[in-house]
Backbone as ProteinMPNN parsed JSONL, in Angstrom:
{"seq_chain_A": "EPARVSFAARLHDDIAFESADALVAQIERDVATTRQLLTPAS", "coords_chain_A": {"N_chain_A": [[9.385, 6.293, -5.441], [10.105, 9.028, -3.476], [10.623, 9.121, 0.154], [9.999, 10.669, 3.192], [11.828, 10.772, 6.289], [11.987, 11.101, 9.625], [13.488, 11.445, 12.943], [12.445, 10.497, 16.157], [13.935, 10.02, 18.499], [17.032, 9.349, 19.831], [18.286, 6.291, 20.572], [20.617, 5.181, 21.544], [24.239, 5.089, 21.427], [26.625, 3.453, 19.138], [27.061, 0.001, 19.608], [29.157, -2.521, 20.64], [28.575, -6.06, 20.479], [28.917, -9.009, 22.558], [27.876, -11.44, 21.903], [25.461, -13.115, 19.567], [23.205, -13.458, 20.956], [23.106, -11.464, 22.846], [22.932, -9.363, 21.273], [20.433, -9.733, 20.112], [18.898, -9.519, 22.452], [19.246, -6.767, 23.129], [18.023, -5.488, 20.791], [15.412, -6.307, 21.231], [14.917, -4.73, 23.666], [15.29, -2.132, 22.544], [13.053, -2.017, 20.844], [10.918, -2.318, 22.715], [11.425, 0.139, 24.041], [11.091, 1.998, 21.882], [8.45, 1.548, 21.278], [7.354, 2.73, 23.554], [8.118, 5.368, 23.223], [6.772, 6.096, 21.006], [4.194, 5.817, 21.434], [1.143, 7.527, 21.898], [0.325, 9.651, 24.65], [-2.165, 8.834, 27.021]], "CA_chain_A": [[8.711, 7.4, -4.675], [10.818, 9.46, -2.211], [9.98, 9.004, 1.562], [10.582, 11.297, 4.218], [11.982, 10.084, 7.501], [12.357, 12.023, 10.849], [13.988, 10.625, 14.026], [11.813, 10.863, 17.322], [14.906, 10.061, 19.662], [18.288, 8.626, 19.618], [18.326, 5.286, 21.541], [21.839, 4.799, 22.152], [25.41, 5.079, 20.611], [26.941, 2.222, 18.608], [27.406, -0.996, 20.714], [29.573, -3.947, 20.192], [27.992, -7.078, 21.265], [29.644, -10.076, 22.756], [27.268, -12.441, 21.01], [24.296, -12.758, 18.838], [21.996, -13.287, 21.834], [23.323, -10.143, 23.341], [22.521, -8.267, 20.146], [18.927, -9.842, 19.991], [18.508, -8.887, 23.746], [19.272, -5.288, 22.933], [16.964, -5.287, 19.912], [14.136, -6.466, 22.017], [14.983, -3.638, 24.557], [14.91, -1.134, 21.593], [11.765, -2.376, 20.392], [10.122, -1.855, 23.813], [11.669, 1.566, 24.209], [10.646, 2.653, 20.744], [6.931, 1.602, 21.432], [6.887, 3.747, 24.611], [8.266, 6.714, 22.753], [5.973, 6.441, 19.987], [2.796, 5.673, 21.878], [0.637, 8.732, 22.38], [-0.081, 9.655, 25.894], [-3.431, 8.995, 26.968]], "C_chain_A": [[9.565, 7.84, -3.641], [9.867, 9.456, -0.85], [10.831, 9.849, 2.439], [10.665, 10.854, 5.724], [12.425, 11.074, 8.467], [12.583, 11.049, 11.988], [13.304, 11.148, 15.307], [13.041, 10.995, 18.473], [16.091, 9.052, 19.274], [18.322, 7.563, 20.782], [19.506, 5.16, 22.335], [23.002, 4.99, 21.049], [25.689, 3.621, 20.158], [27.401, 1.21, 19.738], [28.1, -2.271, 20.062], [29.171, -4.975, 20.959], [28.925, -8.317, 21.288], [29.145, -11.285, 22.094], [25.974, -12.117, 20.32], [23.141, -12.615, 19.839], [22.129, -11.995, 22.682], [22.839, -9.115, 22.362], [20.785, -8.454, 20.138], [18.319, -9.345, 21.329], [18.27, -7.481, 23.598], [18.224, -4.777, 21.999], [15.691, -5.413, 20.472], [13.834, -5.34, 23.117], [14.593, -2.324, 23.739], [13.699, -1.009, 21.188], [10.729, -1.809, 21.192], [10.242, -0.375, 24.052], [11.075, 2.474, 23.169], [8.886, 2.653, 20.856], [6.581, 2.623, 22.479], [6.991, 5.065, 24.042], [7.209, 7.052, 21.816], [4.396, 6.208, 20.336], [2.203, 7.046, 22.478], [-0.008, 8.53, 23.922], [-1.618, 9.615, 26.02], [-4.167, 9.731, 28.256]], "O_chain_A": [[9.822, 6.981, -2.797], [8.666, 9.724, -0.821], [12.061, 9.81, 2.475], [9.628, 10.595, 6.333], [13.262, 11.899, 8.1], [11.981, 9.977, 12.032], [13.586, 12.314, 15.582], [13.081, 11.96, 19.237], [15.972, 8.109, 18.492], [18.386, 7.993, 21.934], [19.497, 5.048, 23.56], [22.69, 5.04, 19.86], [25.102, 2.677, 20.688], [28.065, 1.612, 20.694], [27.627, -2.9, 19.116], [29.379, -4.881, 22.169], [29.594, -8.656, 20.312], [29.954, -12.138, 21.73], [25.439, -11.015, 20.448], [22.233, -11.806, 19.651], [21.1, -11.55, 23.19], [22.363, -8.052, 22.762], [20.005, -7.502, 20.156], [17.236, -8.763, 21.278], [17.182, -6.998, 23.909], [17.574, -3.774, 22.291], [14.845, -4.573, 20.166], [12.677, -5.061, 23.429], [13.732, -1.548, 24.155], [13.199, 0.116, 21.149], [9.849, -1.058, 20.77], [9.232, 0.3, 24.248], [10.611, 3.572, 23.478], [8.191, 3.624, 20.553], [5.589, 3.335, 22.32], [6.113, 5.896, 24.274], [6.751, 8.194, 21.793], [3.51, 6.429, 19.511], [2.745, 7.594, 23.438], [-0.654, 7.555, 24.305], [-2.313, 10.267, 25.241], [-5.385, 9.909, 28.252]]}, "name": "protein", "num_of_chains": 1, "seq": "EPARVSFAARLHDDIAFESADALVAQIERDVATTRQLLTPAS"}
């Protein structure tokens, strides 16, 4: 079944990471930023 996807915001350009740990740290920051962007204001 087709799905429709829309982007709320672009987080950043492509990044080359020095290590797997640096990648994991960025993913954690991206998750936190995404949660803030998608949480409705109260």
